[in-house]
PDB file as gemmi writes it, atoms N, CA and C in Angstrom:
CRYST1    1.000    1.000    1.000  90.00  90.00  90.00 P 1                      
ATOM      1  N   UNK A   1       0.765  -1.369   0.100  1.00  0.00           N  
ATOM      2  CA  UNK A   1       0.254   0.083  -0.143  1.00  0.00           C  
ATOM      3  C   UNK A   1       1.144   1.455  -0.035  1.00  0.00           C  
ATOM      4  N   UNK A   2       0.878   2.177  -0.559  1.00  0.00           N  
ATOM      5  CA  UNK A   2       1.588   3.408  -0.633  1.00  0.00           C  
ATOM      6  C   UNK A   2       1.010   4.555  -0.380  1.00  0.00           C  
ATOM      7  N   UNK A   3       1.574   4.728   0.737  1.00  0.00           N  
ATOM      8  CA  UNK A   3       0.960   6.389   1.531  1.00  0.00           C  
ATOM      9  C   UNK A   3       2.238   7.289   1.139  1.00  0.00           C  
ATOM     10  N   UNK A   4       1.791   8.915   1.202  1.00  0.00           N  
ATOM     11  CA  UNK A   4       2.660   9.858   1.031  1.00  0.00           C  
ATOM     12  C   UNK A   4       2.611  10.202   2.147  1.00  0.00           C  
ATOM     13  N   UNK A   5       3.261  11.256   2.591  1.00  0.00           N  
ATOM     14  CA  UNK A   5       3.813  12.241   3.577  1.00  0.00           C  
ATOM     15  C   UNK A   5       4.560  13.051   3.275  1.00  0.00           C  
ATOM     16  N   UNK A   6       4.712  14.024   4.116  1.00  0.00           N  
ATOM     17  CA  UNK A   6       5.280  15.551   4.516  1.00  0.00           C  
ATOM     18  C   UNK A   6       6.837  15.471   4.269  1.00  0.00           C  
ATOM     19  N   UNK A   7       7.839  15.907   3.055  1.00  0.00           N  
ATOM     20  CA  UNK A   7       9.001  15.153   3.352  1.00  0.00           C  
ATOM     21  C   UNK A   7       9.639  16.240   4.614  1.00  0.00           C  
ATOM     22  N   UNK A   8      10.493  15.626   5.074  1.00  0.00           N  
ATOM     23  CA  UNK A   8      11.161  16.445   6.631  1.00  0.00           C  
ATOM     24  C   UNK A   8      11.851  17.631   5.715  1.00  0.00           C  
ATOM     25  N   UNK A   9      12.066  18.372   6.647  1.00  0.00           N  
ATOM     26  CA  UNK A   9      12.508  20.022   6.329  1.00  0.00           C  
ATOM     27  C   UNK A   9      13.820  20.326   5.754  1.00  0.00           C  
ATOM     28  N   UNK A  10      14.641  18.915   5.981  1.00  0.00           N  
ATOM     29  CA  UNK A  10      16.057  18.558   5.621  1.00  0.00           C  
ATOM     30  C   UNK A  10      15.934  17.848   4.023  1.00  0.00           C  
ATOM     31  N   UNK A  11      15.164  17.442   3.654  1.00  0.00           N  
ATOM     32  CA  UNK A  11      14.766  16.618   2.878  1.00  0.00           C  
ATOM     33  C   UNK A  11      14.617  17.159   1.846  1.00  0.00           C  
ATOM     34  N   UNK A  12      14.718  17.216   0.029  1.00  0.00           N  
ATOM     35  CA  UNK A  12      13.919  18.127  -1.155  1.00  0.00           C  
ATOM     36  C   UNK A  12      12.648  17.095  -1.530  1.00  0.00           C  
ATOM     37  N   UNK A  13      12.950  16.056  -1.398  1.00  0.00           N  
ATOM     38  CA  UNK A  13      11.542  15.128  -1.307  1.00  0.00           C  
ATOM     39  C   UNK A  13      11.775  13.818  -0.762  1.00  0.00           C  
ATOM     40  N   UNK A  14      10.222  13.196  -1.105  1.00  0.00           N  
ATOM     41  CA  UNK A  14      10.338  12.078  -0.156  1.00  0.00           C  
ATOM     42  C   UNK A  14       9.287  11.460  -0.790  1.00  0.00           C  
ATOM     43  N   UNK A  15       8.983  10.098  -0.969  1.00  0.00           N  
ATOM     44  CA  UNK A  15       8.051   8.856  -1.360  1.00  0.00           C  
ATOM     45  C   UNK A  15       7.973   7.677  -0.549  1.00  0.00           C  
ATOM     46  N   UNK A  16       6.814   7.768   0.886  1.00  0.00           N  
ATOM     47  CA  UNK A  16       6.994   6.846   1.611  1.00  0.00           C  
ATOM     48  C   UNK A  16       6.211   5.480   1.152  1.00  0.00           C  
ATOM     49  N   UNK A  17       6.320   4.222   1.584  1.00  0.00           N  
ATOM     50  CA  UNK A  17       5.681   3.500   1.309  1.00  0.00           C  
ATOM     51  C   UNK A  17       5.575   2.188   2.156  1.00  0.00           C  
ATOM     52  N   UNK A  18       5.011   0.647   2.293  1.00  0.00           N  
ATOM     53  CA  UNK A  18       4.994   0.072   3.729  1.00  0.00           C  
ATOM     54  C   UNK A  18       5.207  -0.652   3.031  1.00  0.00           C  
ATOM     55  N   UNK A  19       6.333  -1.391   2.638  1.00  0.00           N  
ATOM     56  CA  UNK A  19       7.015  -2.650   2.133  1.00  0.00           C  
ATOM     57  C   UNK A  19       6.228  -3.544   1.951  1.00  0.00           C  
ATOM     58  N   UNK A  20       5.509  -4.146   3.506  1.00  0.00           N  
ATOM     59  CA  UNK A  20       5.369  -5.608   3.364  1.00  0.00           C  
ATOM     60  C   UNK A  20       6.326  -6.218   4.241  1.00  0.00           C  
ATOM     61  N   UNK A  21       7.471  -6.001   4.408  1.00  0.00           N  
ATOM     62  CA  UNK A  21       8.535  -7.241   5.054  1.00  0.00           C  
ATOM     63  C   UNK A  21       9.421  -6.272   6.093  1.00  0.00           C  
ATOM     64  N   UNK A  22       9.166  -4.800   6.130  1.00  0.00           N  
ATOM     65  CA  UNK A  22       9.904  -4.351   6.813  1.00  0.00           C  
ATOM     66  C   UNK A  22       8.762  -3.487   8.074  1.00  0.00           C  
ATOM     67  N   UNK A  23       9.168  -3.163   9.281  1.00  0.00           N  
ATOM     68  CA  UNK A  23       8.462  -2.865   9.954  1.00  0.00           C  
ATOM     69  C   UNK A  23       8.333  -1.598  10.271  1.00  0.00           C  
ATOM     70  N   UNK A  24       9.695  -1.074   9.704  1.00  0.00           N  
ATOM     71  CA  UNK A  24       9.412   0.474   9.732  1.00  0.00           C  
ATOM     72  C   UNK A  24       9.318   1.253   8.478  1.00  0.00           C  
ATOM     73  N   UNK A  25       9.071   2.623   8.245  1.00  0.00           N  
ATOM     74  CA  UNK A  25       8.757   2.845   6.786  1.00  0.00           C  
ATOM     75  C   UNK A  25      10.236   3.273   6.042  1.00  0.00           C  
ATOM     76  N   UNK A  26      10.276   2.571   4.705  1.00  0.00           N  
ATOM     77  CA  UNK A  26      10.517   3.241   3.729  1.00  0.00           C  
ATOM     78  C   UNK A  26      10.340   3.792   2.506  1.00  0.00           C  
ATOM     79  N   UNK A  27      11.160   4.515   2.413  1.00  0.00           N  
ATOM     80  CA  UNK A  27      11.068   5.977   1.261  1.00  0.00           C  
ATOM     81  C   UNK A  27      12.292   5.960   0.626  1.00  0.00           C  
ATOM     82  N   UNK A  28      12.380   6.613  -1.104  1.00  0.00           N  
ATOM     83  CA  UNK A  28      13.018   6.781  -1.550  1.00  0.00           C  
ATOM     84  C   UNK A  28      13.321   8.200  -1.513  1.00  0.00           C  
ATOM     85  N   UNK A  29      14.119   9.112  -1.495  1.00  0.00           N  
ATOM     86  CA  UNK A  29      14.397  10.362  -1.258  1.00  0.00           C  
ATOM     87  C   UNK A  29      15.365  11.014  -2.032  1.00  0.00           C  
ATOM     88  N   UNK A  30      14.846  12.594  -2.725  1.00  0.00           N  
ATOM     89  CA  UNK A  30      15.700  12.989  -3.902  1.00  0.00           C  
ATOM     90  C   UNK A  30      16.396  13.907  -3.065  1.00  0.00           C  
ATOM     91  N   UNK A  31      17.822  14.214  -3.068  1.00  0.00           N  
ATOM     92  CA  UNK A  31      18.525  15.239  -2.223  1.00  0.00           C  
ATOM     93  C   UNK A  31      19.022  16.296  -3.053  1.00  0.00           C  
ATOM     94  N   UNK A  32      18.655  17.813  -2.358  1.00  0.00           N  
ATOM     95  CA  UNK A  32      19.165  18.317  -3.021  1.00  0.00           C  
ATOM     96  C   UNK A  32      20.687  18.690  -2.822  1.00  0.00           C  
ATOM     97  N   UNK A  33      21.733  19.799  -3.789  1.00  0.00           N  
ATOM     98  CA  UNK A  33      23.097  20.359  -3.459  1.00  0.00           C  
ATOM     99  C   UNK A  33      23.176  19.831  -1.950  1.00  0.00           C  
ATOM    100  N   UNK A  34      22.743  20.794  -1.166  1.00  0.00           N  
ATOM    101  CA  UNK A  34      23.408  20.816   0.169  1.00  0.00           C  
ATOM    102  C   UNK A  34      23.038  19.982   1.243  1.00  0.00           C  
ATOM    103  N   UNK A  35      22.009  19.242   0.831  1.00  0.00           N  
ATOM    104  CA  UNK A  35      21.572  17.614   1.495  1.00  0.00           C  
ATOM    105  C   UNK A  35      22.848  17.102   0.928  1.00  0.00           C  
ATOM    106  N   UNK A  36      23.293  16.718  -0.425  1.00  0.00           N  
ATOM    107  CA  UNK A  36      24.080  15.545  -0.966  1.00  0.00           C  
ATOM    108  C   UNK A  36      25.474  15.586  -0.068  1.00  0.00           C  
ATOM    109  N   UNK A  37      26.162  17.110   0.567  1.00  0.00           N  
ATOM    110  CA  UNK A  37      26.996  17.074   1.547  1.00  0.00           C  
ATOM    111  C   UNK A  37      26.690  16.508   2.461  1.00  0.00           C  
ATOM    112  N   UNK A  38      26.035  16.452   2.977  1.00  0.00           N  
ATOM    113  CA  UNK A  38      25.629  15.170   4.597  1.00  0.00           C  
ATOM    114  C   UNK A  38      26.168  14.112   4.714  1.00  0.00           C  
ATOM    115  N   UNK A  39      25.563  13.618   3.353  1.00  0.00           N  
ATOM    116  CA  UNK A  39      25.367  12.031   3.169  1.00  0.00           C  
ATOM    117  C   UNK A  39      26.331  11.707   1.940  1.00  0.00           C  
ATOM    118  N   UNK A  40      27.646  12.257   1.797  1.00  0.00           N  
ATOM    119  CA  UNK A  40      28.439  11.480   0.619  1.00  0.00           C  
ATOM    120  C   UNK A  40      29.296  10.788   1.650  1.00  0.00           C  
ATOM    121  N   UNK A  41      29.713  10.389   2.398  1.00  0.00           N  
ATOM    122  CA  UNK A  41      30.195   9.381   3.006  1.00  0.00           C  
ATOM    123  C   UNK A  41      29.831   8.357   3.116  1.00  0.00           C  
ATOM    124  N   UNK A  42      28.445   8.226   3.356  1.00  0.00           N  
ATOM    125  CA  UNK A  42      27.628   7.135   3.348  1.00  0.00           C  
ATOM    126  C   UNK A  42      27.333   6.481   1.843  1.00  0.00           C  
ATOM    127  N   UNK A  43      26.983   7.385   1.084  1.00  0.00           N  
ATOM    128  CA  UNK A  43      27.194   6.909  -0.557  1.00  0.00           C  
ATOM    129  C   UNK A  43      28.620   6.405  -0.757  1.00  0.00           C  
ATOM    130  N   UNK A  44      29.506   7.228  -0.732  1.00  0.00           N  
ATOM    131  CA  UNK A  44      30.717   6.712  -1.293  1.00  0.00           C  
ATOM    132  C   UNK A  44      31.119   5.412  -0.315  1.00  0.00           C  
ATOM    133  N   UNK A  45      30.964   4.774   0.738  1.00  0.00           N  
ATOM    134  CA  UNK A  45      30.873   3.798   1.094  1.00  0.00           C  
ATOM    135  C   UNK A  45      29.777   2.656   0.129  1.00  0.00           C  
ATOM    136  N   UNK A  46      28.635   3.238   0.066  1.00  0.00           N  
ATOM    137  CA  UNK A  46      27.726   2.341  -0.859  1.00  0.00           C  
ATOM    138  C   UNK A  46      28.318   2.108  -2.218  1.00  0.00           C  
ATOM    139  N   UNK A  47      28.895   3.100  -2.799  1.00  0.00           N  
ATOM    140  CA  UNK A  47      29.727   2.903  -4.159  1.00  0.00           C  
ATOM    141  C   UNK A  47      30.782   1.654  -4.148  1.00  0.00           C  
ATOM    142  N   UNK A  48      31.637   2.089  -2.789  1.00  0.00           N  
ATOM    143  CA  UNK A  48      33.100   0.830  -3.184  1.00  0.00           C  
ATOM    144  C   UNK A  48      32.440  -0.670  -2.721  1.00  0.00           C  
ATOM    145  N   UNK A  49      31.623  -0.455  -1.941  1.00  0.00           N  
ATOM    146  CA  UNK A  49      30.853  -1.983  -1.740  1.00  0.00           C  
ATOM    147  C   UNK A  49      30.272  -2.226  -2.907  1.00  0.00           C  
ATOM    148  N   UNK A  50      29.449  -1.232  -3.491  1.00  0.00           N  
ATOM    149  CA  UNK A  50      28.779  -2.011  -4.788  1.00  0.00           C  
ATOM    150  C   UNK A  50      29.238  -2.594  -6.182  1.00  0.00           C  
ATOM    151  N   UNK A  51      30.587  -1.876  -6.260  1.00  0.00           N  
ATOM    152  CA  UNK A  51      31.576  -2.093  -7.329  1.00  0.00           C  
ATOM    153  C   UNK A  51      32.650  -2.410  -6.917  1.00  0.00           C  
ATOM    154  N   UNK A  52      32.958  -2.827  -5.965  1.00  0.00           N  
ATOM    155  CA  UNK A  52      34.350  -3.848  -5.352  1.00  0.00           C  
ATOM    156  C   UNK A  52      35.063  -4.230  -6.397  1.00  0.00           C  
ATOM    157  N   UNK A  53      33.965  -5.502  -6.663  1.00  0.00           N  
ATOM    158  CA  UNK A  53      34.223  -6.497  -7.301  1.00  0.00           C  
ATOM    159  C   UNK A  53      33.763  -6.289  -9.346  1.00  0.00           C  
ATOM    160  N   UNK A  54      33.311  -5.412  -9.520  1.00  0.00           N  
ATOM    161  CA  UNK A  54      32.557  -4.800 -10.726  1.00  0.00           C  
ATOM    162  C   UNK A  54      34.324  -3.736 -11.179  1.00  0.00           C  
ATOM    163  N   UNK A  55      34.720  -3.125 -10.173  1.00  0.00           N  
ATOM    164  CA  UNK A  55      35.872  -2.031 -10.701  1.00  0.00           C  
ATOM    165  C   UNK A  55      35.122  -0.172 -10.947  1.00  0.00           C  
ATOM    166  N   UNK A  56      35.916  -0.048  -9.664  1.00  0.00           N  
ATOM    167  CA  UNK A  56      34.912   1.364  -9.683  1.00  0.00           C  
ATOM    168  C   UNK A  56      35.525   2.322 -10.864  1.00  0.00           C  
ATOM    169  N   UNK A  57      34.474   2.883 -11.317  1.00  0.00           N  
ATOM    170  CA  UNK A  57      34.474   4.037 -11.939  1.00  0.00           C  
ATOM    171  C   UNK A  57      34.544   5.239 -11.709  1.00  0.00           C  
ATOM    172  N   UNK A  58      34.563   5.903 -10.445  1.00  0.00           N  
ATOM    173  CA  UNK A  58      34.945   6.806  -9.375  1.00  0.00           C  
ATOM    174  C   UNK A  58      36.466   6.797  -8.545  1.00  0.00           C  
ATOM    175  N   UNK A  59      36.975   7.324  -8.622  1.00  0.00           N  
ATOM    176  CA  UNK A  59      38.272   7.488  -7.899  1.00  0.00           C  
ATOM    177  C   UNK A  59      37.891   7.731  -6.486  1.00  0.00           C  
ATOM    178  N   UNK A  60      37.505   8.843  -6.160  1.00  0.00           N  
ATOM    179  CA  UNK A  60      37.259   9.618  -4.974  1.00  0.00           C  
ATOM    180  C   UNK A  60      35.772  10.194  -4.879  1.00  0.00           C  
ATOM    181  N   UNK A  61      35.544  10.035  -3.327  1.00  0.00           N  
ATOM    182  CA  UNK A  61      34.414  10.627  -3.299  1.00  0.00           C  
ATOM    183  C   UNK A  61      33.589  12.391  -3.981  1.00  0.00           C  
ATOM    184  N   UNK A  62      34.496  13.174  -4.337  1.00  0.00           N  
ATOM    185  CA  UNK A  62      34.586  14.537  -4.928  1.00  0.00           C  
ATOM    186  C   UNK A  62      33.463  14.430  -6.188  1.00  0.00           C  
ATOM    187  N   UNK A  63      34.273  12.780  -6.775  1.00  0.00           N  
ATOM    188  CA  UNK A  63      33.804  13.091  -8.181  1.00  0.00           C  
ATOM    189  C   UNK A  63      32.231  11.987  -8.069  1.00  0.00           C  
ATOM    190  N   UNK A  64      31.547  12.131  -7.010  1.00  0.00           N  
ATOM    191  CA  UNK A  64      30.149  11.762  -7.152  1.00  0.00           C  
ATOM    192  C   UNK A  64      29.728  12.755  -7.460  1.00  0.00           C  
ATOM    193  N   UNK A  65      29.588  14.118  -7.060  1.00  0.00           N  
ATOM    194  CA  UNK A  65      29.140  15.239  -7.793  1.00  0.00           C  
ATOM    195  C   UNK A  65      28.876  15.956  -9.097  1.00  0.00           C  
ATOM    196  N   UNK A  66      29.555  14.767 -10.128  1.00  0.00           N  
ATOM    197  CA  UNK A  66      29.293  14.820 -11.544  1.00  0.00           C  
ATOM    198  C   UNK A  66      27.659  14.676 -11.564  1.00  0.00           C  
ATOM    199  N   UNK A  67      27.500  14.155 -11.036  1.00  0.00           N  
ATOM    200  CA  UNK A  67      25.692  13.300 -11.064  1.00  0.00           C  
ATOM    201  C   UNK A  67      24.707  14.327 -10.188  1.00  0.00           C  
ATOM    202  N   UNK A  68      23.812  14.898 -10.815  1.00  0.00           N  
ATOM    203  CA  UNK A  68      23.260  16.049 -10.383  1.00  0.00           C  
ATOM    204  C   UNK A  68      21.914  15.429  -9.951  1.00  0.00           C  
ATOM    205  N   UNK A  69      21.255  14.018  -9.807  1.00  0.00           N  
ATOM    206  CA  UNK A  69      19.951  13.980  -9.522  1.00  0.00           C  
ATOM    207  C   UNK A  69      20.789  12.345  -8.606  1.00  0.00           C  
ATOM    208  N   UNK A  70      20.623  12.690  -7.369  1.00  0.00           N  
ATOM    209  CA  UNK A  70      20.934  11.918  -6.069  1.00  0.00           C  
ATOM    210  C   UNK A  70      19.224  10.952  -5.124  1.00  0.00           C  
ATOM    211  N   UNK A  71      19.020  10.021  -6.026  1.00  0.00           N  
ATOM    212  CA  UNK A  71      17.950   9.361  -4.895  1.00  0.00           C  
ATOM    213  C   UNK A  71      18.362   8.234  -3.910  1.00  0.00           C  
ATOM    214  N   UNK A  72      18.306   8.559  -2.522  1.00  0.00           N  
ATOM    215  CA  UNK A  72      18.855   7.257  -1.918  1.00  0.00           C  
ATOM    216  C   UNK A  72      17.617   6.355  -0.831  1.00  0.00           C  
ATOM    217  N   UNK A  73      17.974   5.410  -1.004  1.00  0.00           N  
ATOM    218  CA  UNK A  73      16.361   4.408  -0.265  1.00  0.00           C  
ATOM    219  C   UNK A  73      16.674   4.477   1.596  1.00  0.00           C  
ATOM    220  N   UNK A  74      16.076   4.815   2.212  1.00  0.00           N  
ATOM    221  CA  UNK A  74      15.933   4.789   3.621  1.00  0.00           C  
ATOM    222  C   UNK A  74      15.121   3.407   4.044  1.00  0.00           C  
ATOM    223  N   UNK A  75      15.909   2.914   4.931  1.00  0.00           N  
ATOM    224  CA  UNK A  75      14.837   1.929   5.781  1.00  0.00           C  
ATOM    225  C   UNK A  75      14.924   2.073   6.566  1.00  0.00           C  
ATOM    226  N   UNK A  76      13.889   2.613   7.502  1.00  0.00           N  
ATOM    227  CA  UNK A  76      13.598   2.697   8.791  1.00  0.00           C  
ATOM    228  C   UNK A  76      14.779   3.613   9.405  1.00  0.00           C  
ATOM    229  N   UNK A  77      15.197   4.858   9.107  1.00  0.00           N  
ATOM    230  CA  UNK A  77      16.510   5.572   9.154  1.00  0.00           C  
ATOM    231  C   UNK A  77      18.391   5.218   9.050  1.00  0.00           C  
ATOM    232  N   UNK A  78      17.944   4.367   8.102  1.00  0.00           N  
ATOM    233  CA  UNK A  78      19.549   4.301   7.727  1.00  0.00           C  
ATOM    234  C   UNK A  78      19.377   4.032   5.787  1.00  0.00           C  
ATOM    235  N   UNK A  79      20.055   4.921   5.494  1.00  0.00           N  
ATOM    236  CA  UNK A  79      20.531   4.939   3.904  1.00  0.00           C  
ATOM    237  C   UNK A  79      20.428   3.295   3.513  1.00  0.00           C  
ATOM    238  N   UNK A  80      19.817   2.913   2.516  1.00  0.00           N  
ATOM    239  CA  UNK A  80      20.579   1.253   2.700  1.00  0.00           C  
ATOM    240  C   UNK A  80      20.777   1.060   0.622  1.00  0.00           C  
ATOM    241  N   UNK A  81      20.314   1.770  -0.028  1.00  0.00           N  
ATOM    242  CA  UNK A  81      20.556   1.898  -1.787  1.00  0.00           C  
ATOM    243  C   UNK A  81      20.728   3.358  -2.068  1.00  0.00           C  
ATOM    244  N   UNK A  82      21.521   3.345  -3.486  1.00  0.00           N  
ATOM    245  CA  UNK A  82      21.595   4.949  -4.137  1.00  0.00           C  
ATOM    246  C   UNK A  82      21.173   4.581  -5.355  1.00  0.00           C  
ATOM    247  N   UNK A  83      20.867   5.882  -6.441  1.00  0.00           N  
ATOM    248  CA  UNK A  83      20.944   5.885  -7.900  1.00  0.00           C  
ATOM    249  C   UNK A  83      21.374   7.278  -8.242  1.00  0.00           C  
ATOM    250  N   UNK A  84      22.764   7.085  -8.602  1.00  0.00           N  
ATOM    251  CA  UNK A  84      22.617   8.717  -8.968  1.00  0.00           C  
ATOM    252  C   UNK A  84      22.597   8.776 -10.599  1.00  0.00           C  
ATOM    253  N   UNK A  85      22.560   9.899 -11.116  1.00  0.00           N  
ATOM    254  CA  UNK A  85      22.444  10.344 -12.225  1.00  0.00           C  
ATOM    255  C   UNK A  85      22.683  11.589 -12.341  1.00  0.00           C  
ATOM    256  N   UNK A  86      22.660  11.957 -14.315  1.00  0.00           N  
ATOM    257  CA  UNK A  86      22.765  13.228 -14.133  1.00  0.00           C  
ATOM    258  C   UNK A  86      21.631  13.558 -15.194  1.00  0.00           C  
ATOM    259  N   UNK A  87      21.343  15.077 -15.623  1.00  0.00           N  
ATOM    260  CA  UNK A  87      20.351  15.713 -16.476  1.00  0.00           C  
ATOM    261  C   UNK A  87      21.143  15.836 -18.063  1.00  0.00           C  
ATOM    262  N   UNK A  88      20.661  15.499 -18.845  1.00  0.00           N  
ATOM    263  CA  UNK A  88      20.802  15.417 -19.788  1.00  0.00           C  
ATOM    264  C   UNK A  88      19.984  16.664 -20.786  1.00  0.00           C  
ATOM    265  N   UNK A  89      20.018  17.069 -22.276  1.00  0.00           N  
ATOM    266  CA  UNK A  89      19.223  17.107 -23.040  1.00  0.00           C  
ATOM    267  C   UNK A  89      18.047  16.686 -23.097  1.00  0.00           C  
ATOM    268  N   UNK A  90      18.035  15.369 -23.143  1.00  0.00           N  
ATOM    269  CA  UNK A  90      17.409  13.887 -23.667  1.00  0.00           C  
ATOM    270  C   UNK A  90      16.846  13.571 -22.324  1.00  0.00           C  
ATOM    271  N   UNK A  91      17.373  13.821 -20.776  1.00  0.00           N  
ATOM    272  CA  UNK A  91      16.504  13.439 -19.748  1.00  0.00           C  
ATOM    273  C   UNK A  91      17.205  12.981 -18.723  1.00  0.00           C  
ATOM    274  N   UNK A  92      17.321  12.576 -18.133  1.00  0.00           N  
ATOM    275  CA  UNK A  92      17.921  11.714 -16.852  1.00  0.00           C  
ATOM    276  C   UNK A  92      18.855  10.318 -17.531  1.00  0.00           C  
ATOM    277  N   UNK A  93      20.154  10.482 -17.507  1.00  0.00           N  
ATOM    278  CA  UNK A  93      21.437   9.261 -17.739  1.00  0.00           C  
ATOM    279  C   UNK A  93      22.070   8.635 -16.381  1.00  0.00           C  
ATOM    280  N   UNK A  94      21.620   7.434 -16.158  1.00  0.00           N  
ATOM    281  CA  UNK A  94      22.069   6.537 -14.934  1.00  0.00           C  
ATOM    282  C   UNK A  94      23.353   6.768 -15.206  1.00  0.00           C  
ATOM    283  N   UNK A  95      23.592   6.929 -13.917  1.00  0.00           N  
ATOM    284  CA  UNK A  95      25.141   6.757 -13.689  1.00  0.00           C  
ATOM    285  C   UNK A  95      26.167   5.689 -13.041  1.00  0.00           C  
ATOM    286  N   UNK A  96      25.498   5.795 -11.434  1.00  0.00           N  
ATOM    287  CA  UNK A  96      25.717   4.635 -10.734  1.00  0.00           C  
ATOM    288  C   UNK A  96      24.358   4.318  -9.742  1.00  0.00           C  
ATOM    289  N   UNK A  97      24.633   3.153  -9.692  1.00  0.00           N  
ATOM    290  CA  UNK A  97      23.015   3.049  -8.510  1.00  0.00           C  
ATOM    291  C   UNK A  97      23.898   1.275  -7.783  1.00  0.00           C  
ATOM    292  N   UNK A  98      23.441   1.572  -6.265  1.00  0.00           N  
ATOM    293  CA  UNK A  98      23.935   0.079  -5.314  1.00  0.00           C  
ATOM    294  C   UNK A  98      23.266   0.452  -4.308  1.00  0.00           C  
ATOM    295  N   UNK A  99      23.636  -0.415  -3.590  1.00  0.00           N  
ATOM    296  CA  UNK A  99      23.030  -0.880  -2.344  1.00  0.00           C  
ATOM    297  C   UNK A  99      24.349  -0.792  -1.189  1.00  0.00           C  
ATOM    298  N   UNK A 100      23.967  -0.983   0.129  1.00  0.00           N  
ATOM    299  CA  UNK A 100      24.767  -1.193   1.407  1.00  0.00           C  
ATOM    300  C   UNK A 100      25.430  -2.991   1.252  1.00  0.00           C  
ATOM    301  N   UNK A 101      24.781  -3.724   0.186  1.00  0.00           N  
ATOM    302  CA  UNK A 101      25.567  -5.166   0.568  1.00  0.00           C  
ATOM    303  C   UNK A 101      24.650  -6.304   1.238  1.00  0.00           C  
ATOM    304  N   UNK A 102      23.591  -5.013   2.034  1.00  0.00           N  
ATOM    305  CA  UNK A 102      22.908  -6.213   2.971  1.00  0.00           C  
ATOM    306  C   UNK A 102      21.911  -6.768   2.633  1.00  0.00           C  
ATOM    307  N   UNK A 103      21.476  -8.775   2.990  1.00  0.00           N  
ATOM    308  CA  UNK A 103      20.524  -9.066   2.509  1.00  0.00           C  
ATOM    309  C   UNK A 103      19.055  -8.488   3.437  1.00  0.00           C  
ATOM    310  N   UNK A 104      18.261  -8.661   2.975  1.00  0.00           N  
ATOM    311  CA  UNK A 104      17.036  -8.441   3.628  1.00  0.00           C  
ATOM    312  C   UNK A 104      16.512  -9.613   4.511  1.00  0.00           C  
TER     313      UNK A 104                                                      
END                                                                             
């Protein structure tokens, strides 16, 4: 069942839904420029976990700012997945996507 709630003050947008397998609220969040600075260490850690076996395509956290659209998945207060994309004249182009590596 999908429910929509007001986003917290620090969050640009938030889509909340009941997953059926989690006891807490989980949602995708779109982050603004300012909000990205707060979560770069967490996203960088997930990038390293996700791309460790595939090969990193970015060498340092600062390179993540190449992507202007950040979506993070929050599972009851913990960031567990990310999608980074960039805006092009034709729409959004996927850049990086991954998770913290945990299995539900």
